[in-house]
C-alpha atoms as an extended CHARMM CRD file, in Angstrom:
* protein
*
       114  EXT
         1         1  MET       CA            -17.6630000000       14.9010000000      -16.9880000000  PROA      1               0.0000000000
         2         2  GLN       CA            -15.8200000000       11.6290000000      -18.6250000000  PROA      2               0.0000000000
         3         3  TYR       CA            -14.7880000000       10.3980000000      -16.2020000000  PROA      3               0.0000000000
         4         4  ILE       CA            -18.2320000000        9.9110000000      -13.8110000000  PROA      4               0.0000000000
         5         5  ALA       CA            -19.6980000000        9.0720000000      -17.3750000000  PROA      5               0.0000000000
         6         6  ALA       CA            -17.0100000000        6.2570000000      -17.7580000000  PROA      6               0.0000000000
         7         7  MET       CA            -17.4160000000        4.6850000000      -14.6850000000  PROA      7               0.0000000000
         8         8  GLU       CA            -21.1740000000        5.1020000000      -14.6210000000  PROA      8               0.0000000000
         9         9  ARG       CA            -20.7870000000        2.8260000000      -17.8450000000  PROA      9               0.0000000000
        10        10  ILE       CA            -18.0170000000       -0.0100000000      -15.8280000000  PROA      10              0.0000000000
        11        11  GLU       CA            -20.8840000000       -0.0340000000      -13.0840000000  PROA      11              0.0000000000
        12        12  GLU       CA            -23.5030000000       -0.7730000000      -16.3970000000  PROA      12              0.0000000000
        13        13  LEU       CA            -20.7170000000       -3.3180000000      -17.8760000000  PROA      13              0.0000000000
        14        14  LEU       CA            -20.1100000000       -5.3540000000      -13.9670000000  PROA      14              0.0000000000
        15        15  PRO       CA            -22.5010000000       -7.2630000000      -13.6380000000  PROA      15              0.0000000000
        16        16  ILE       CA            -23.0060000000       -8.6270000000      -17.8840000000  PROA      16              0.0000000000
        17        17  VAL       CA            -19.7090000000       -9.9600000000      -18.1730000000  PROA      17              0.0000000000
        18        18  ASP       CA            -18.1040000000      -12.3330000000      -15.8960000000  PROA      18              0.0000000000
        19        19  GLU       CA            -15.5860000000      -14.3460000000      -16.8960000000  PROA      19              0.0000000000
        20        20  GLN       CA            -17.3300000000      -16.2650000000      -18.6190000000  PROA      20              0.0000000000
        21        21  THR       CA            -17.3480000000      -13.8090000000      -21.0870000000  PROA      21              0.0000000000
        22        22  PRO       CA            -15.5570000000      -13.8380000000      -24.2470000000  PROA      22              0.0000000000
        23        23  GLU       CA            -12.6470000000      -11.4690000000      -25.2220000000  PROA      23              0.0000000000
        24        24  ASN       CA            -13.5250000000       -9.9900000000      -27.9880000000  PROA      24              0.0000000000
        25        25  ASP       CA            -17.5920000000       -9.7110000000      -27.2130000000  PROA      25              0.0000000000
        26        26  LYS       CA            -17.8420000000       -5.7470000000      -27.3050000000  PROA      26              0.0000000000
        27        27  ASN       CA            -19.1230000000       -5.1300000000      -23.4730000000  PROA      27              0.0000000000
        28        28  SER       CA            -16.4940000000       -7.3720000000      -22.3930000000  PROA      28              0.0000000000
        29        29  VAL       CA            -14.0860000000       -5.2880000000      -24.8900000000  PROA      29              0.0000000000
        30        30  GLU       CA            -15.7710000000       -2.0640000000      -23.8420000000  PROA      30              0.0000000000
        31        31  LEU       CA            -15.2570000000       -2.7720000000      -20.1560000000  PROA      31              0.0000000000
        32        32  VAL       CA            -11.3760000000       -4.0710000000      -20.5100000000  PROA      32              0.0000000000
        33        33  LEU       CA            -10.8950000000       -0.3470000000      -22.6840000000  PROA      33              0.0000000000
        34        34  LEU       CA            -13.2420000000        2.0100000000      -19.7970000000  PROA      34              0.0000000000
        35        35  SER       CA            -11.0590000000        0.4210000000      -17.1570000000  PROA      35              0.0000000000
        36        36  ASN       CA             -7.6550000000        0.8370000000      -17.8930000000  PROA      36              0.0000000000
        37        37  LEU       CA             -8.7380000000        4.3230000000      -18.9540000000  PROA      37              0.0000000000
        38        38  VAL       CA             -9.8140000000        5.6900000000      -15.8090000000  PROA      38              0.0000000000
        39        39  ALA       CA             -7.5290000000        3.6850000000      -14.1140000000  PROA      39              0.0000000000
        40        40  ASP       CA             -4.8680000000        5.1830000000      -16.0710000000  PROA      40              0.0000000000
        41        41  TYR       CA             -6.3650000000        8.5970000000      -15.1280000000  PROA      41              0.0000000000
        42        42  ASP       CA             -6.6640000000        7.4110000000      -12.1880000000  PROA      42              0.0000000000
        43        43  GLU       CA             -2.7950000000        6.3360000000      -11.3210000000  PROA      43              0.0000000000
        44        44  GLU       CA             -1.9100000000       10.3040000000      -13.5140000000  PROA      44              0.0000000000
        45        45  HSD       CA             -4.1300000000       12.3850000000      -11.3840000000  PROA      45              0.0000000000
        46        46  TYR       CA             -4.1890000000       10.3230000000       -8.2450000000  PROA      46              0.0000000000
        47        47  PRO       CA             -1.3750000000        8.6590000000       -7.6800000000  PROA      47              0.0000000000
        48        48  ILE       CA             -1.2210000000        6.3160000000       -4.2690000000  PROA      48              0.0000000000
        49        49  LYS       CA              2.6100000000        7.1380000000       -2.1470000000  PROA      49              0.0000000000
        50        50  GLN       CA              4.3690000000        4.4180000000       -0.4430000000  PROA      50              0.0000000000
        51        51  PRO       CA              3.6840000000        4.2060000000        3.1970000000  PROA      51              0.0000000000
        52        52  SER       CA              6.9170000000        5.2740000000        4.8870000000  PROA      52              0.0000000000
        53        53  LEU       CA              8.4060000000        3.2850000000        8.1650000000  PROA      53              0.0000000000
        54        54  ALA       CA              6.6730000000        5.1940000000       10.6940000000  PROA      54              0.0000000000
        55        55  ASP       CA              3.3940000000        4.7410000000        9.4230000000  PROA      55              0.0000000000
        56        56  VAL       CA              3.8990000000        1.0910000000        8.7510000000  PROA      56              0.0000000000
        57        57  LEU       CA              5.5130000000        0.9500000000       12.0730000000  PROA      57              0.0000000000
        58        58  LYS       CA              2.9760000000        2.5150000000       13.7570000000  PROA      58              0.0000000000
        59        59  LEU       CA              0.0110000000        0.3720000000       12.1510000000  PROA      59              0.0000000000
        60        60  ARG       CA              1.8050000000       -3.0470000000       13.0750000000  PROA      60              0.0000000000
        61        61  MET       CA              2.4560000000       -1.9590000000       16.1500000000  PROA      61              0.0000000000
        62        62  PHE       CA             -1.6770000000       -1.6500000000       15.9920000000  PROA      62              0.0000000000
        63        63  GLU       CA             -1.9640000000       -5.2720000000       15.2520000000  PROA      63              0.0000000000
        64        64  MET       CA              0.3120000000       -6.5210000000       17.3920000000  PROA      64              0.0000000000
        65        65  ARG       CA             -1.0430000000       -5.6030000000       20.5960000000  PROA      65              0.0000000000
        66        66  LEU       CA              2.9980000000       -4.0510000000       20.9850000000  PROA      66              0.0000000000
        67        67  THR       CA              4.4510000000       -0.9750000000       22.6410000000  PROA      67              0.0000000000
        68        68  GLN       CA              7.1740000000        1.2010000000       20.7130000000  PROA      68              0.0000000000
        69        69  LYS       CA              9.0880000000       -0.7510000000       24.6390000000  PROA      69              0.0000000000
        70        70  ASN       CA              7.9740000000       -3.9970000000       22.7880000000  PROA      70              0.0000000000
        71        71  ILE       CA              9.5230000000       -3.4790000000       20.0490000000  PROA      71              0.0000000000
        72        72  ALA       CA             12.4110000000       -1.9750000000       21.4260000000  PROA      72              0.0000000000
        73        73  GLU       CA             13.0050000000       -5.5840000000       23.2470000000  PROA      73              0.0000000000
        74        74  MET       CA             12.1270000000       -7.0120000000       20.4030000000  PROA      74              0.0000000000
        75        75  LEU       CA             14.8760000000       -5.1160000000       18.3710000000  PROA      75              0.0000000000
        76        76  GLY       CA             16.9010000000       -4.6560000000       20.4190000000  PROA      76              0.0000000000
        77        77  VAL       CA             17.0590000000       -1.1230000000       20.4700000000  PROA      77              0.0000000000
        78        78  SER       CA             16.2580000000        1.4490000000       22.7300000000  PROA      78              0.0000000000
        79        79  PRO       CA             13.0730000000        3.1630000000       23.5810000000  PROA      79              0.0000000000
        80        80  SER       CA             13.7150000000        6.7600000000       22.4430000000  PROA      80              0.0000000000
        81        81  ARG       CA             14.8440000000        5.0950000000       19.5350000000  PROA      81              0.0000000000
        82        82  ILE       CA             11.6390000000        3.9160000000       18.3480000000  PROA      82              0.0000000000
        83        83  SER       CA             10.5590000000        6.9830000000       18.9120000000  PROA      83              0.0000000000
        84        84  GLU       CA             13.1380000000        8.3000000000       16.3280000000  PROA      84              0.0000000000
        85        85  TYR       CA             11.6390000000        6.4590000000       14.2620000000  PROA      85              0.0000000000
        86        86  LEU       CA              8.0970000000        7.1030000000       14.9170000000  PROA      86              0.0000000000
        87        87  THR       CA              8.9690000000       10.7380000000       14.9450000000  PROA      87              0.0000000000
        88        88  GLY       CA             11.4980000000       10.0300000000       11.5610000000  PROA      88              0.0000000000
        89        89  LYS       CA             14.3410000000       11.8200000000       13.8090000000  PROA      89              0.0000000000
        90        90  SER       CA             16.2510000000        8.9080000000       13.2190000000  PROA      90              0.0000000000
        91        91  GLU       CA             16.6380000000        6.1220000000       10.9810000000  PROA      91              0.0000000000
        92        92  PRO       CA             17.8040000000        2.3730000000       11.0800000000  PROA      92              0.0000000000
        93        93  THR       CA             20.7660000000        0.6630000000       10.7930000000  PROA      93              0.0000000000
        94        94  LEU       CA             21.2960000000       -1.3450000000        8.2340000000  PROA      94              0.0000000000
        95        95  LYS       CA             21.2470000000       -4.4160000000       11.0890000000  PROA      95              0.0000000000
        96        96  VAL       CA             18.0530000000       -2.6210000000       12.8760000000  PROA      96              0.0000000000
        97        97  ALA       CA             16.9570000000       -2.4220000000        9.3700000000  PROA      97              0.0000000000
        98        98  ARG       CA             17.3480000000       -6.4450000000        9.1280000000  PROA      98              0.0000000000
        99        99  ASP       CA             15.2470000000       -7.0840000000       11.8300000000  PROA      99              0.0000000000
       100       100  ILE       CA             12.2410000000       -4.8580000000       11.2600000000  PROA      100             0.0000000000
       101       101  ASN       CA             11.8620000000       -6.5210000000        7.7200000000  PROA      101             0.0000000000
       102       102  ARG       CA             12.2880000000       -9.9150000000        9.4860000000  PROA      102             0.0000000000
       103       103  LYS       CA             10.4200000000      -10.0780000000       12.7060000000  PROA      103             0.0000000000
       104       104  LEU       CA              7.6650000000       -7.7280000000       11.9100000000  PROA      104             0.0000000000
       105       105  SER       CA              7.2140000000       -8.0430000000        8.2830000000  PROA      105             0.0000000000
       106       106  ILE       CA              7.9780000000       -5.2850000000        6.2480000000  PROA      106             0.0000000000
       107       107  ASP       CA              9.3690000000       -4.9600000000        3.5300000000  PROA      107             0.0000000000
       108       108  ALA       CA             12.7460000000       -3.8540000000        2.7470000000  PROA      108             0.0000000000
       109       109  SER       CA             11.5600000000       -0.6690000000        0.2610000000  PROA      109             0.0000000000
       110       110  ILE       CA              9.3810000000        0.5750000000        2.7870000000  PROA      110             0.0000000000
       111       111  ILE       CA             12.7960000000        0.3970000000        5.7540000000  PROA      111             0.0000000000
       112       112  LEU       CA             14.9990000000        2.3670000000        3.4050000000  PROA      112             0.0000000000
       113       113  GLY       CA             12.6750000000        4.5520000000        1.8710000000  PROA      113             0.0000000000
       114       114  VAL       CA             12.6240000000        3.4910000000       -2.3560000000  PROA      114             0.0000000000
């Protein structure tokens, strides 16, 4: 109930407060406080997990219109190895991880699962 009330009040304040509104304006202060409370609540109760390498690889394949065979050729591995990455059965070697990072622009922390 309080969460919903806070969200409704934020919606009321958004049209009132803009970049020209002074930081010490009561509406601006209230908006910042409520926004921070809602963000903290969301982060604690509904954390967004980092995507897996398999998820990001599938997305990148879709975005770049690549097949498993295309990615395998690009990374110098077999298509079956790409299949293992996509199912989570295998993790890339350090060399392949570097190539995934450079050639597919996938963040190293996702590749390494950290």
